[in-house]
N, C-alpha and C positions, 0 to 999 in steps of 0.2 A: 811417338813411344818408340824407347829401345835402348838397348842399355848395353853400351859392348866395356870389352878389357883386355889388357896384357898381361904375359902370366911366363915365367922363365923356370924351370927344372933345374936344380943342382949338378945339375952335368953341362947345361947352354940351351939345351931347348926346348925356342921359343911358340909360343900361341898365342892366338888372338879368337877370344867366343863373346857372343854377345846374344842378350835377346831379342825378339822380336814381335816387338807390343804393338797393332794394329786390331781396328775393329772388322776392315771390310778383310772378309777371308780372302788370302791372295793364293793358295793351296800349291805355294813352294813344296818341291820332292828334290833331293839331292841328284845332280847333275854335272856328268864330265864331257866339261868341251873341249874337242881336238886340236891335235897345233894345224895351222894352216887354217881356222874355222873364220869362213865372213857373216859377219852381221849385218843385215840392212840396219839402217837409222830413219829416223823420225826429223834429222833433224841436214838431213847430209845423202843426196839422190844415190853416189856410191856405194854408201854404206865405209867399213870399213874392216881389218884384217887383223886374225891375233895369231901370230906366228907362234903363241906358246899355247901349252895345255894348260886349263884349269880346273877345280872341281868346287863346285857353292849350291845354295841354295836357287832356284830358277823353276818357271813354268817357259813351256810352249805357248806363244801367244803364235803365231806365224811367225815364229824365231823365238828362241829363247830370250829368257830374258835372268838375270839371274841380281841378286841384291848381297852378296857377302861369297865370300870361296878364298881358293887358297892356290897358287899357281905353283910347275914343277918348280920352279926357283925361288922356292921357300914366301914367296911375296902372300902377304893376307890381306884381303881389304873387306870392308861393311861399310852400307850407305845408312845410313840414320836420318832420320826427319829434323828436318829443321825448319820450319814454319814459323812463318816473320819474320824471317831475317835474308835467308838465302834471293836471291838476286840475280839471275840471266842477262846474256844480251839476246838483244830480242829479235836481232836477224845472224844468217851464219853471216861468216868473215873469211874473203876471199883469202886463199893461201893456207887458209886454220885448219886443224883437223875438229870439225864441228859435230856435236855432238849433245843431244839431250842429257837430262837432268841421272835420268834411269839406266842411259849407256856409259856412265863411265867407270864403273865397276867393270864392265867387260872389258874396255880395254885398255885401265890398267891393268889388269890380270893375266891381259893374255898380251902386253908388247913390256912390261917393263922387268926387271932382274932386281933391283932393290930400290930402295926411298931415295934413294941417291940419284939414281937412275931417271925417276917419274919428277925430281925436285928440277934435272936437268933441260926435259922434255915440258913443262906446263905449258911457258912461253909456245907454245905448238896448239895447244890448246883453246877451244871458245867452248863455253857451255851454253846452250842456244837454250830460249823457254819455247821447249815441245813435250806435248803431252803424250805418255805415256797410253799403250792399250789399257785396255782393263780398268782401269782407274779413270781415261779421260780428263786428266787434270798433270798441269804441268808440276811435278811433285816440286817439291822442296826440302832437300839433298842436303847432308854435308857428310864426309868420309873420313875415316880411320885406317891409316896403312903400316902397316908393319909388315919387317925382314927380317930373314934369318940372322943377325945379326944386332939385332934387338933393335932398330933403332922403328921410333913410333913416331908419326905424324898427322894432322889430321889438317886438311882440302874443307874449306872453307871460300864462297862466296858470295861476296859482299855487294852492296850499292856503291863500295868506295875500290870495288877490285876481289880479285882471287890473294888468298892467302895458303901458306903454307908452311902450316909450323909444327916445330918439333913436340910433341908429346910428354913431358919429366914425367908423369904421373900413369900414363897405360889406359886410360880410362878417357871413356865419351861417353855423353847422352844428348840431351837433345834444345834446345834453346834454352837460356841465351848462347851467346856465339861463345864458343872455348877460352878467349881470354878470361871471359867473365865467371865462369865455375874457377879458373886458377885463383880469381883473386877473392873471390866467394868461400874458399879453403881457410884463409885467413880468420872468418866467424869460428871456426873450427878445432883451432890451434889444443883443447885443451880434452879433446880424445885420446882414449888410451886403452891399451889391450888389462892393464894393470887397473884396480882400483886406486877412487881417491883417497880421501883421510876416510876413516868409518864412520870419524863423528862429528858433529857440530857445537858449540855451545852457545845458545839464544837466551842468554839472562843465566836462569840458575836452570834450563832446562836443557840435558844433555840428548842430544837427536843422533839416534844409533843410524846406517843404514839398512837397508832391510835383507845386507847380503851381497856377495860377489856381483861384479859386471858394473858399480859405480862407475867405471875410466869409460863407460858410455852412454853416462847422461847426457842427454842432450844433443845426441843422434837423430837426426830428423828419418821419421820413420812413414810418408805418405809417398805418393806416388809421383809426383811434381821428377819432372828432371834434374833440378838442382838437389835437391833433398835425395837422388837415387845418388845421383856425382859423387856425393861425401859418404853417402856408406858404401858403396863401390871401393873409392878411393881407401876408405881403411881397412874394409876387406882383406882388399889386395896388398895392402902393403902389412897386416897383421894373421896374413893365414899361413901354419909354420908349410917350410919349405917342402917341395917333393922334392922325389929321383927318377924316376917313370913317367912314361910318359902318358901312361895308362893313368896313374897316380894323377896326373895332372889335370884331365877329363873332366874327373875325380873332384879336386876340389873347387876346379872351375864352375862343375855344377852346383857344390854345396855354395860359393859365392854370389850365385846367382839366383838362388834363394832367395835371396834378401830381396831382390826386386824384381821376380817375377812376381805376374799380375794375374791371377787367379779369375778367372769365369764371372762377372757379373758384379766386382767392386769397386769398379772404376767407369762411371754410363759419364757419356760427354749431352753437351747440351743438348742436340741431335734425338739424344736416348741411345746412341748406338754405345757399345758397349769395349772399347780396347782390351785383351786379355794377351799376354806372349802365348803368341801359337807355335811358335821353335824358340829352340835357344840350338847356336850352332857355336860347334867347338875346330880352330882352323891349326891343324899340326904344322909350323913351316920345317923342322925337322925331314920330318917323315917321305916325305910330304903327304899330307889323309886328311880328308876334312869329316866332320862328325854333328850328326843332327839328330836331334831331340825334342821329337814334336809335344805338343800339349796332348792327344789322344792315347801316346804310350810314349811314355816317360823310358823305356827301353832305347840306349842312345847307337842308331846304326854308323857304322864307319865305310867310307868309302876312301880305298888307295887310289893315289895317280899311279896304276902299272901301263909299261910300255905299249899293251894293247889296247888299253883304253886311252889312250897318250897320241895312239897311231889311229884310230879307229878311222870308219869314212862320216860319220855323222856322231851325234850328242849323244851320248850314254845318259838314260834315267833310269833311278831306281824306285820303283816305290815301299812307301811305309805303311804298318799296320793303321787302321783304324779306331782300334780299342786297344786298351792297356794290355801288353803280352806280362804275363807270369810262370816264374821258374816253379812250378810245382812238383813237391818232394814225397807228395805220396796222395 
């Protein structure tokens, strides 16, 4: 479970936002990884280096693991669940950059300046069946990547190989594969912000609409991946354009309201409950990382300053664990 989307201000500043929907408590916080950081790897004994600094949601598990973020060149990326369809190499490949699925985000953010550069370097990557710490499973993932030029791509590795696809709608959710979601949009071409006809004649009966909003009749409202994809494409397409970066984060927060999962409303077959543990917003022009956790919807902003990018070690920022308020009396 997760939903992601891109957004652009009227001035051309680019954003990538996502919800993190999961049952297991991930415990992520805002983290800045400095330049020239070395990551250990479960699929490669020598690990890998990240020349570029980036900020995102992470946790220190004998080494930081991040699941989304933005780097100093404005490349942003997020990892989303891809259950039932992700397919990885069973063994590392000599001469390749071998990465576990949960390591792909750190490598991308730490090593590329654009989505075009990533396309050129994918031939050197092998994603292997290697388990992630904490979860102790091979995490089935796919990735959305965007850059300052507004170029957005989806990276999926399935049984027939690796696919790096341009994302024309700026939205990604979960399984099925991305191409299936694009085809499924054809089932919802009637959706529009304006109302449809206000009445219908059935025999001698005239049936009137109950009010504004008929343009969205038929839009799916459940929490499945296909339904969240449709709602997010619709909201992204029709939400009013905004000018400032602050207004963009605000608009993205409102758009993600339609797919946020409160605790208790989505129970899985094993009895656990997926919920939206946080939302993150990656500002590629600043660049800056914004995080909005479930327990405190105050939005925390971390800018990639020179001090943070050149620090000797990663910098982690604490989040409030209860809702904060602007008390006026």
